[in-house]
Chimera marker file (.cmm) of the C-alpha trace (Angstrom):
<marker_set name="trace">
<marker id="1" x="-34.810" y="-28.599" z="0.635" r="1" g="1" b="0" radius="0.5"/>
<marker id="2" x="-35.142" y="-26.665" z="3.610" r="1" g="1" b="0" radius="0.5"/>
<marker id="3" x="-31.502" y="-27.025" z="4.481" r="1" g="1" b="0" radius="0.5"/>
<marker id="4" x="-30.454" y="-25.638" z="1.261" r="1" g="1" b="0" radius="0.5"/>
<marker id="5" x="-32.793" y="-22.885" z="1.779" r="1" g="1" b="0" radius="0.5"/>
<marker id="6" x="-31.114" y="-22.001" z="4.904" r="1" g="1" b="0" radius="0.5"/>
<marker id="7" x="-27.685" y="-22.236" z="3.646" r="1" g="1" b="0" radius="0.5"/>
<marker id="8" x="-28.677" y="-19.752" z="0.821" r="1" g="1" b="0" radius="0.5"/>
<marker id="9" x="-30.101" y="-17.343" z="3.182" r="1" g="1" b="0" radius="0.5"/>
<marker id="10" x="-26.959" y="-17.768" z="5.711" r="1" g="1" b="0" radius="0.5"/>
<marker id="11" x="-24.634" y="-16.971" z="2.860" r="1" g="1" b="0" radius="0.5"/>
<marker id="12" x="-26.699" y="-13.867" z="1.824" r="1" g="1" b="0" radius="0.5"/>
<marker id="13" x="-26.444" y="-12.439" z="5.121" r="1" g="1" b="0" radius="0.5"/>
<marker id="14" x="-22.603" y="-13.054" z="5.596" r="1" g="1" b="0" radius="0.5"/>
<marker id="15" x="-20.786" y="-9.555" z="4.758" r="1" g="1" b="0" radius="0.5"/>
<marker id="16" x="-18.690" y="-9.655" z="1.363" r="1" g="1" b="0" radius="0.5"/>
<marker id="17" x="-15.054" y="-9.750" z="2.083" r="1" g="1" b="0" radius="0.5"/>
<marker id="18" x="-13.039" y="-7.840" z="-0.463" r="1" g="1" b="0" radius="0.5"/>
<marker id="19" x="-9.766" y="-9.260" z="-1.502" r="1" g="1" b="0" radius="0.5"/>
<marker id="20" x="-6.517" y="-7.434" z="-0.736" r="1" g="1" b="0" radius="0.5"/>
<marker id="21" x="-5.325" y="-5.690" z="-3.623" r="1" g="1" b="0" radius="0.5"/>
<marker id="22" x="-1.603" y="-4.713" z="-4.448" r="1" g="1" b="0" radius="0.5"/>
<marker id="23" x="-1.300" y="-0.843" z="-5.311" r="1" g="1" b="0" radius="0.5"/>
<marker id="24" x="2.420" y="0.119" z="-7.006" r="1" g="1" b="0" radius="0.5"/>
<marker id="25" x="4.028" y="3.665" z="-6.479" r="1" g="1" b="0" radius="0.5"/>
<marker id="26" x="6.817" y="4.092" z="-8.882" r="1" g="1" b="0" radius="0.5"/>
<marker id="27" x="9.957" y="6.126" z="-7.992" r="1" g="1" b="0" radius="0.5"/>
<marker id="28" x="11.301" y="7.827" z="-10.847" r="1" g="1" b="0" radius="0.5"/>
<marker id="29" x="12.554" y="11.346" z="-11.517" r="1" g="1" b="0" radius="0.5"/>
<marker id="30" x="13.248" y="11.790" z="-7.509" r="1" g="1" b="0" radius="0.5"/>
<marker id="31" x="9.511" y="11.459" z="-7.217" r="1" g="1" b="0" radius="0.5"/>
<marker id="32" x="6.918" y="9.251" z="-5.985" r="1" g="1" b="0" radius="0.5"/>
<marker id="33" x="4.242" y="8.564" z="-8.621" r="1" g="1" b="0" radius="0.5"/>
<marker id="34" x="1.643" y="8.871" z="-7.806" r="1" g="1" b="0" radius="0.5"/>
<marker id="35" x="2.406" y="11.127" z="-4.873" r="1" g="1" b="0" radius="0.5"/>
<marker id="36" x="-0.851" y="10.095" z="-2.904" r="1" g="1" b="0" radius="0.5"/>
<marker id="37" x="-2.274" y="6.977" z="-2.926" r="1" g="1" b="0" radius="0.5"/>
<marker id="38" x="-5.617" y="5.902" z="-1.177" r="1" g="1" b="0" radius="0.5"/>
<marker id="39" x="-5.932" y="2.225" z="-0.254" r="1" g="1" b="0" radius="0.5"/>
<marker id="40" x="-8.045" y="-0.094" z="1.881" r="1" g="1" b="0" radius="0.5"/>
<marker id="41" x="-6.877" y="-1.738" z="5.021" r="1" g="1" b="0" radius="0.5"/>
<marker id="42" x="-5.129" y="-4.981" z="4.179" r="1" g="1" b="0" radius="0.5"/>
<marker id="43" x="-3.896" y="-4.086" z="1.037" r="1" g="1" b="0" radius="0.5"/>
<marker id="44" x="-0.211" y="-4.117" z="0.115" r="1" g="1" b="0" radius="0.5"/>
<marker id="45" x="1.527" y="-1.062" z="-1.367" r="1" g="1" b="0" radius="0.5"/>
<marker id="46" x="4.631" y="-1.724" z="-3.468" r="1" g="1" b="0" radius="0.5"/>
<marker id="47" x="7.312" y="1.036" z="-4.300" r="1" g="1" b="0" radius="0.5"/>
<marker id="48" x="9.087" y="0.034" z="-7.376" r="1" g="1" b="0" radius="0.5"/>
<marker id="49" x="12.453" y="2.291" z="-7.922" r="1" g="1" b="0" radius="0.5"/>
<marker id="50" x="12.976" y="3.178" z="-11.420" r="1" g="1" b="0" radius="0.5"/>
<marker id="51" x="15.568" y="5.724" z="-10.728" r="1" g="1" b="0" radius="0.5"/>
<marker id="52" x="19.397" y="5.090" z="-10.960" r="1" g="1" b="0" radius="0.5"/>
<marker id="53" x="19.982" y="5.676" z="-7.037" r="1" g="1" b="0" radius="0.5"/>
<marker id="54" x="18.680" y="4.095" z="-4.340" r="1" g="1" b="0" radius="0.5"/>
<marker id="55" x="15.644" y="5.467" z="-2.140" r="1" g="1" b="0" radius="0.5"/>
<marker id="56" x="13.517" y="4.627" z="0.831" r="1" g="1" b="0" radius="0.5"/>
<marker id="57" x="9.857" y="5.158" z="1.439" r="1" g="1" b="0" radius="0.5"/>
<marker id="58" x="9.787" y="5.764" z="5.292" r="1" g="1" b="0" radius="0.5"/>
<marker id="59" x="6.630" y="6.767" z="7.517" r="1" g="1" b="0" radius="0.5"/>
<marker id="60" x="7.768" y="7.483" z="11.125" r="1" g="1" b="0" radius="0.5"/>
<marker id="61" x="6.417" y="4.635" z="13.165" r="1" g="1" b="0" radius="0.5"/>
<marker id="62" x="4.242" y="3.147" z="10.374" r="1" g="1" b="0" radius="0.5"/>
<marker id="63" x="6.460" y="1.821" z="7.669" r="1" g="1" b="0" radius="0.5"/>
<marker id="64" x="10.176" y="1.748" z="6.384" r="1" g="1" b="0" radius="0.5"/>
<marker id="65" x="10.873" y="0.021" z="3.198" r="1" g="1" b="0" radius="0.5"/>
<marker id="66" x="14.754" y="0.238" z="3.766" r="1" g="1" b="0" radius="0.5"/>
<marker id="67" x="17.095" y="1.118" z="0.863" r="1" g="1" b="0" radius="0.5"/>
<marker id="68" x="15.153" y="0.138" z="-2.250" r="1" g="1" b="0" radius="0.5"/>
<marker id="69" x="18.007" y="-0.411" z="-4.960" r="1" g="1" b="0" radius="0.5"/>
<marker id="70" x="17.602" y="0.667" z="-8.522" r="1" g="1" b="0" radius="0.5"/>
<marker id="71" x="15.183" y="-1.927" z="-10.560" r="1" g="1" b="0" radius="0.5"/>
<marker id="72" x="14.159" y="-3.336" z="-7.128" r="1" g="1" b="0" radius="0.5"/>
<marker id="73" x="10.927" y="-3.006" z="-5.091" r="1" g="1" b="0" radius="0.5"/>
<marker id="74" x="9.857" y="-3.045" z="-1.787" r="1" g="1" b="0" radius="0.5"/>
<marker id="75" x="6.121" y="-3.682" z="-0.291" r="1" g="1" b="0" radius="0.5"/>
<marker id="76" x="4.172" y="-3.002" z="2.929" r="1" g="1" b="0" radius="0.5"/>
<marker id="77" x="0.672" y="-4.150" z="3.879" r="1" g="1" b="0" radius="0.5"/>
<marker id="78" x="-1.226" y="-1.557" z="5.200" r="1" g="1" b="0" radius="0.5"/>
<marker id="79" x="-3.211" y="-2.890" z="8.146" r="1" g="1" b="0" radius="0.5"/>
<marker id="80" x="-4.576" y="0.523" z="9.834" r="1" g="1" b="0" radius="0.5"/>
<marker id="81" x="-6.639" y="3.104" z="8.934" r="1" g="1" b="0" radius="0.5"/>
<marker id="82" x="-5.136" y="6.648" z="8.421" r="1" g="1" b="0" radius="0.5"/>
<marker id="83" x="-3.090" y="9.315" z="6.755" r="1" g="1" b="0" radius="0.5"/>
<marker id="84" x="0.852" y="8.253" z="6.401" r="1" g="1" b="0" radius="0.5"/>
<marker id="85" x="2.896" y="10.943" z="5.105" r="1" g="1" b="0" radius="0.5"/>
<marker id="86" x="6.328" y="9.451" z="4.000" r="1" g="1" b="0" radius="0.5"/>
<marker id="87" x="9.491" y="10.629" z="2.644" r="1" g="1" b="0" radius="0.5"/>
<marker id="88" x="12.659" y="9.229" z="1.293" r="1" g="1" b="0" radius="0.5"/>
<marker id="89" x="15.419" y="9.314" z="4.052" r="1" g="1" b="0" radius="0.5"/>
<marker id="90" x="18.088" y="10.041" z="1.423" r="1" g="1" b="0" radius="0.5"/>
<marker id="91" x="16.340" y="12.543" z="-0.359" r="1" g="1" b="0" radius="0.5"/>
<marker id="92" x="14.019" y="14.303" z="2.145" r="1" g="1" b="0" radius="0.5"/>
<marker id="93" x="12.360" y="16.551" z="-0.498" r="1" g="1" b="0" radius="0.5"/>
<marker id="94" x="11.017" y="13.365" z="-2.030" r="1" g="1" b="0" radius="0.5"/>
<marker id="95" x="7.640" y="13.160" z="-0.298" r="1" g="1" b="0" radius="0.5"/>
<marker id="96" x="4.364" y="11.087" z="-0.685" r="1" g="1" b="0" radius="0.5"/>
<marker id="97" x="1.322" y="10.177" z="1.293" r="1" g="1" b="0" radius="0.5"/>
<marker id="98" x="-0.628" y="6.878" z="1.578" r="1" g="1" b="0" radius="0.5"/>
<marker id="99" x="-4.055" y="7.099" z="3.118" r="1" g="1" b="0" radius="0.5"/>
<marker id="100" x="-5.933" y="4.104" z="4.356" r="1" g="1" b="0" radius="0.5"/>
<marker id="101" x="-9.506" y="3.714" z="4.595" r="1" g="1" b="0" radius="0.5"/>
<link id1="1" id2="2" r="1" g="1" b="0" radius="0.2"/>
<link id1="2" id2="3" r="1" g="1" b="0" radius="0.2"/>
<link id1="3" id2="4" r="1" g="1" b="0" radius="0.2"/>
<link id1="4" id2="5" r="1" g="1" b="0" radius="0.2"/>
<link id1="5" id2="6" r="1" g="1" b="0" radius="0.2"/>
<link id1="6" id2="7" r="1" g="1" b="0" radius="0.2"/>
<link id1="7" id2="8" r="1" g="1" b="0" radius="0.2"/>
<link id1="8" id2="9" r="1" g="1" b="0" radius="0.2"/>
<link id1="9" id2="10" r="1" g="1" b="0" radius="0.2"/>
<link id1="10" id2="11" r="1" g="1" b="0" radius="0.2"/>
<link id1="11" id2="12" r="1" g="1" b="0" radius="0.2"/>
<link id1="12" id2="13" r="1" g="1" b="0" radius="0.2"/>
<link id1="13" id2="14" r="1" g="1" b="0" radius="0.2"/>
<link id1="14" id2="15" r="1" g="1" b="0" radius="0.2"/>
<link id1="15" id2="16" r="1" g="1" b="0" radius="0.2"/>
<link id1="16" id2="17" r="1" g="1" b="0" radius="0.2"/>
<link id1="17" id2="18" r="1" g="1" b="0" radius="0.2"/>
<link id1="18" id2="19" r="1" g="1" b="0" radius="0.2"/>
<link id1="19" id2="20" r="1" g="1" b="0" radius="0.2"/>
<link id1="20" id2="21" r="1" g="1" b="0" radius="0.2"/>
<link id1="21" id2="22" r="1" g="1" b="0" radius="0.2"/>
<link id1="22" id2="23" r="1" g="1" b="0" radius="0.2"/>
<link id1="23" id2="24" r="1" g="1" b="0" radius="0.2"/>
<link id1="24" id2="25" r="1" g="1" b="0" radius="0.2"/>
<link id1="25" id2="26" r="1" g="1" b="0" radius="0.2"/>
<link id1="26" id2="27" r="1" g="1" b="0" radius="0.2"/>
<link id1="27" id2="28" r="1" g="1" b="0" radius="0.2"/>
<link id1="28" id2="29" r="1" g="1" b="0" radius="0.2"/>
<link id1="29" id2="30" r="1" g="1" b="0" radius="0.2"/>
<link id1="30" id2="31" r="1" g="1" b="0" radius="0.2"/>
<link id1="31" id2="32" r="1" g="1" b="0" radius="0.2"/>
<link id1="32" id2="33" r="1" g="1" b="0" radius="0.2"/>
<link id1="33" id2="34" r="1" g="1" b="0" radius="0.2"/>
<link id1="34" id2="35" r="1" g="1" b="0" radius="0.2"/>
<link id1="35" id2="36" r="1" g="1" b="0" radius="0.2"/>
<link id1="36" id2="37" r="1" g="1" b="0" radius="0.2"/>
<link id1="37" id2="38" r="1" g="1" b="0" radius="0.2"/>
<link id1="38" id2="39" r="1" g="1" b="0" radius="0.2"/>
<link id1="39" id2="40" r="1" g="1" b="0" radius="0.2"/>
<link id1="40" id2="41" r="1" g="1" b="0" radius="0.2"/>
<link id1="41" id2="42" r="1" g="1" b="0" radius="0.2"/>
<link id1="42" id2="43" r="1" g="1" b="0" radius="0.2"/>
<link id1="43" id2="44" r="1" g="1" b="0" radius="0.2"/>
<link id1="44" id2="45" r="1" g="1" b="0" radius="0.2"/>
<link id1="45" id2="46" r="1" g="1" b="0" radius="0.2"/>
<link id1="46" id2="47" r="1" g="1" b="0" radius="0.2"/>
<link id1="47" id2="48" r="1" g="1" b="0" radius="0.2"/>
<link id1="48" id2="49" r="1" g="1" b="0" radius="0.2"/>
<link id1="49" id2="50" r="1" g="1" b="0" radius="0.2"/>
<link id1="50" id2="51" r="1" g="1" b="0" radius="0.2"/>
<link id1="51" id2="52" r="1" g="1" b="0" radius="0.2"/>
<link id1="52" id2="53" r="1" g="1" b="0" radius="0.2"/>
<link id1="53" id2="54" r="1" g="1" b="0" radius="0.2"/>
<link id1="54" id2="55" r="1" g="1" b="0" radius="0.2"/>
<link id1="55" id2="56" r="1" g="1" b="0" radius="0.2"/>
<link id1="56" id2="57" r="1" g="1" b="0" radius="0.2"/>
<link id1="57" id2="58" r="1" g="1" b="0" radius="0.2"/>
<link id1="58" id2="59" r="1" g="1" b="0" radius="0.2"/>
<link id1="59" id2="60" r="1" g="1" b="0" radius="0.2"/>
<link id1="60" id2="61" r="1" g="1" b="0" radius="0.2"/>
<link id1="61" id2="62" r="1" g="1" b="0" radius="0.2"/>
<link id1="62" id2="63" r="1" g="1" b="0" radius="0.2"/>
<link id1="63" id2="64" r="1" g="1" b="0" radius="0.2"/>
<link id1="64" id2="65" r="1" g="1" b="0" radius="0.2"/>
<link id1="65" id2="66" r="1" g="1" b="0" radius="0.2"/>
<link id1="66" id2="67" r="1" g="1" b="0" radius="0.2"/>
<link id1="67" id2="68" r="1" g="1" b="0" radius="0.2"/>
<link id1="68" id2="69" r="1" g="1" b="0" radius="0.2"/>
<link id1="69" id2="70" r="1" g="1" b="0" radius="0.2"/>
<link id1="70" id2="71" r="1" g="1" b="0" radius="0.2"/>
<link id1="71" id2="72" r="1" g="1" b="0" radius="0.2"/>
<link id1="72" id2="73" r="1" g="1" b="0" radius="0.2"/>
<link id1="73" id2="74" r="1" g="1" b="0" radius="0.2"/>
<link id1="74" id2="75" r="1" g="1" b="0" radius="0.2"/>
<link id1="75" id2="76" r="1" g="1" b="0" radius="0.2"/>
<link id1="76" id2="77" r="1" g="1" b="0" radius="0.2"/>
<link id1="77" id2="78" r="1" g="1" b="0" radius="0.2"/>
<link id1="78" id2="79" r="1" g="1" b="0" radius="0.2"/>
<link id1="79" id2="80" r="1" g="1" b="0" radius="0.2"/>
<link id1="80" id2="81" r="1" g="1" b="0" radius="0.2"/>
<link id1="81" id2="82" r="1" g="1" b="0" radius="0.2"/>
<link id1="82" id2="83" r="1" g="1" b="0" radius="0.2"/>
<link id1="83" id2="84" r="1" g="1" b="0" radius="0.2"/>
<link id1="84" id2="85" r="1" g="1" b="0" radius="0.2"/>
<link id1="85" id2="86" r="1" g="1" b="0" radius="0.2"/>
<link id1="86" id2="87" r="1" g="1" b="0" radius="0.2"/>
<link id1="87" id2="88" r="1" g="1" b="0" radius="0.2"/>
<link id1="88" id2="89" r="1" g="1" b="0" radius="0.2"/>
<link id1="89" id2="90" r="1" g="1" b="0" radius="0.2"/>
<link id1="90" id2="91" r="1" g="1" b="0" radius="0.2"/>
<link id1="91" id2="92" r="1" g="1" b="0" radius="0.2"/>
<link id1="92" id2="93" r="1" g="1" b="0" radius="0.2"/>
<link id1="93" id2="94" r="1" g="1" b="0" radius="0.2"/>
<link id1="94" id2="95" r="1" g="1" b="0" radius="0.2"/>
<link id1="95" id2="96" r="1" g="1" b="0" radius="0.2"/>
<link id1="96" id2="97" r="1" g="1" b="0" radius="0.2"/>
<link id1="97" id2="98" r="1" g="1" b="0" radius="0.2"/>
<link id1="98" id2="99" r="1" g="1" b="0" radius="0.2"/>
<link id1="99" id2="100" r="1" g="1" b="0" radius="0.2"/>
<link id1="100" id2="101" r="1" g="1" b="0" radius="0.2"/>
</marker_set>
């Protein structure tokens, strides 16, 4: 019984590790929706292109989805905390931001 009590105590002291989540940013109407998204380190952001033309989601030095064709998606796992403004390299007026906590 003492061993079981020690194991329970040890389990209670271990940090709780949250499971990584996937967040979706829609690309529609020549916009990123939502324009700003807040995620946790280790979470995945997926951009789904619902427009009729290809787009990218590119944050210089941080991530680049490459071309995302219509009806396709691309993802990136956010592994560093910070603010990451990004844009579509084909349509520079399309801007968004990923905030990683």
